[in-house]
Every structure is written in structure tokens, then in C-alpha cells.
N, C-alpha and C positions, 0 to 999 in steps of 0.2 A: 574565443569569440563565438565560433559555431561548433556545436557538438551534436552528433547523431549517436544515440544510445540504443543499440539492439533494435534497429528500425526494421520492421517487417510491413510490406505493402502488397496488396493484391488488387486485381481488377476482377470484380465479381468473385468467382470461386478460384480464379487462377492466381496463385501466389507468384510474385515477381521478385521481391526482396526478402532475404532471410537474415535477420539479426545483423544488419549493417551498422557498423560503428566507425566513425571517423571524426576528426577534429580539424579545424582551421584556426590557428592562433592569430592574435592581433598582428597585422602586417605581413602575414605569411602568404606565400603563393603555393597552393597545394593542387596537385593534379589528380584526377580520377580517370583511370585508364581501363581499357577492356574492349573486347570485340563487340560487334553488333549484337543486340538483344541480350547484353550482359546485365542490363538494369541501370545503366548510367543515367539515361534521361528520366527514368522513373524516380531515381534518387533525387534528381534536381526538382522534378515536379512535386515531390513530397515536401521538400524543404520550402518550396514557394507557396505551398498551400493549395496546389492544383489537384493533389491527390491526398486523401487522408490515410495515414497508417493505421493498421489494426493492432499493432503492438510497437512498443518502443517510444522514444521521445526525440524531438528536435528542440535543442536549446540554442538561443542566441543571446549573448551577453548574460548568460545564467538564467534567462527566462524562457519558459516553454512557448514555442510558437507553432506547434504542430496542429493546433486547432484554429489558427487564425485564418481569416480570408486573405487571398493574395494581396489585396490593397493594403491590408494591415501589416503584412510581412514587409512590403516595400517601405511603409512608414517606420517600421522597426529598424530599417537601415540596410536591407538587402535588395539589390537591384539585379535583374537578369539581362543577359544578352543571349537570346534564345537561338537554338539551332535554326539555320536558314534565314537568319536576320530578323524576320517577322516585322519588317517596317510596314508602314501604311502606304501602299503604292500610289493611291489616288490623292494623298495629301502632299503638300510641299515639304521640302527639307525643314524649313522653319517650323511648320505645323507639327511635323514628327518630333522635333526637339521639344516643343511645348508639351506634347503628350507625355514625355518623360517626367515632367514636373507636375503631373496632375494631382499629386498628394500635397503640393505646396501652395501657400497663399501669399508668399513674399514676392510681389511683382518685381521689385527692384533687384532682389537677389537672383531671380530667374533670368532677368535681362543680363545681369553680370555673368551668370554661368553660361548662358548661350554665347556670349562674346568669348568666354574662355574656350568653349568647344570650337568656335570658329578659329581662334588662335591656334589651337592644337591641330585642327584639320582645315587648312585654308580653302581646300576645294569645296567644303560645305558652305563657306561664306559666299564663294563665287556662284554656287548653285542653290542658294537659300530659297529662291522663288520657283525652283524647278520641281516638278513632280518626282517624288522619291522613286517611283517605279521605273523611271528612265535612267537612273544612275547605274553605273557598272557594279558588278558584285563586290569589288573591293570598296567602292565608295559607299555602297549600302552597308557594309560592315562598319565603316567609320561612323555612319549615321546611327547604327544600332548601338555602338559603344557610346557615342555622344549622348544619345537619348537616355541611356542608363545613367550616365554621369549627372544628368539633370535632376535625378532623385537624391543627389548628394549621398551616395551609399557609403557605408562602412565596409561592406563586403560586396564584391561583384561576383556573380555566378555566370560563367561563360560556358555555353553548351556548343561544342564543336565549332569554334570560331573560324577554323581554317577550311571548313567544308565548302567545296565548290569554288574556291579561289585559285587564281593563277599562282604559280610559285613565287612571283614577285610580291603579290599581295599577302601570301602566307607569311613571308619573311617580315613584311611591314607590320602585319597584325601582331605577330609575336613580339616585335620591337615595342609596339604600343602597349601590349599587356605588361611587358617587363617594366616599361617606364611608369605606368600607372601604379604598379606595385612598389616601385622605388619611392613614389610620392606618398606612400603610406596606406594605400587601399589594399585590404586583404582580398585575395582572389581564390576562388575554387574553379579550376579549369578542367572541364570535361573534354577529353580529346582522344581521337584514334591515332593521331600522329604522335606516337610515344616518344620518338627521338627528339622532336622539337619541344614537346612539353617538358621533358625531363632536363633539357638544357637550361631552362629558365626557372624551374620549380625548386622549392625548398625540400618538399617531401611528396610522396605519391602513394596512392592506393590502387590496387588492381581488382576489378570486379570480374567474376565469371559466374554465369547463370545465377545472378542475384546474390552472390556471396563475396565478401572480401577474402581473397585468397593470398594476397601479398601486400605488405606495406613496409616502407623503408624510406630512407633519405633518397633524394633524386640520384645521387651518386651510387648509392647501394643498388637501386633498381636498374640503373644503366649497366651495372656489372653482374646482375643476377642471372644465372644460367637460364631460368625459366623465361625471363624477359627477352634475353638474346635469342632464344629459340622460337618463341611464340610471337613476339611483337616487334623487336628492334630490327629484324631483317626484312620486315614487310615494306 
């Protein structure tokens, strides 16, 4: 479904990614792991069209998307849940959900999908007229996920979804991610919480200083000496 081929990206003269290659198959849950400043977020931004690569390709469904604008990437079937939630704090919960459907014109379908989000996250129905900025961190994460679902994505890209959440909401968030994947949505999960990510993922990649240094099944990574010494004990 998603394929990065030898992707290299830089900001000005500073190169951040070096020939990064990874794949996410149809219905897979793949995690991208690594420390701060490893290039994880830059990888995501390149896929989403927020940063242009200077070498390599990004393919989705066999078609190149590395020169598309972000809105066209969403139309192609990729929706992001960005680091820090990035909800619109001065809009209501309902208005935030509508923003997720900005590429769509099927009003009836949008209404139905908002009801499905409310069914999945009943607290959002209760707070639909409340300003999003007044929600708790966990509720904002539910809203960010619900907003992404309004794009009817084939692939969800989730950047550090556990960041800043209480332990209870971290566990709830990973349950939600796993449930969405079981319903057939492919997911690329970017996380520093390697233990949690690898318990639900099919496969994983590890980035260090902009390079893929390790890739394996989730089980293989959980048992890899480098992972145990560098990540899993943190």
C-alpha cells in the first residue's frame, strides 16, 4: 500500500533522512521507532507532502505521491493524526470533526461518519458543542483520531499518539489503534514507546540519525539485543 524507496530529505542544506526505505502493506500495522531527532517526524512530513524529498520516491497504491500537495495526499487515502493532537482549540468538537471531511462533498455520508465517531467515542457526542481546547488530553486525542477518520482513510499515519497522555489514556489509545487496524485500516505508527507499539504492531523499523538501522517483525524487534539495550528498558 505505502512504499518509501531510498527517501532522502533535507531542510535547506541540512540532510535529515538518508535513503529511508519502508513499506506498509494492506491492513498492516507497522511502527516506526527511534529516539528524538532520529528523523521520524520528517519521514511522516515527507509522506504527507509537507516536506519535499530531494531523492527517492513515496508510492501509495503503486502511484507516486511525493510531489502532491498535502490535501491531495489526503484525497489519495492517507490521513494523519499529528504529534500533539493539533486540534483547533477555538472550534467546537463538531466543527473539528467537520474539518476532517474537508476533502469530501457527500453531506449525508459525512453526517453518517460523524455519528460513527460519536458511537466510537461517546464522550465526543456529549461534548460536541464544547470548545475543543477545553477537552482533556485524552479526549483531544480521541477527537484527533475521529477527525482523521472523517477522511475515510485507507492508511492512518499516527505521530506519537501517546505523547503527553496519562497512563490510563495511553492504554486506551493503543486499544483504539489496535481496534481500528482490526477493522481493516492500515496504520503507520510513529512512537517512542517501543514496548507498547511492538505489542500491537505486525512489523517495525528503527531510525537512528535519519537512517533505518533495523527492521523486523514486532516479535523479532522485541527480542533483538539492540532494542533491549537501547529502547525497551527506557
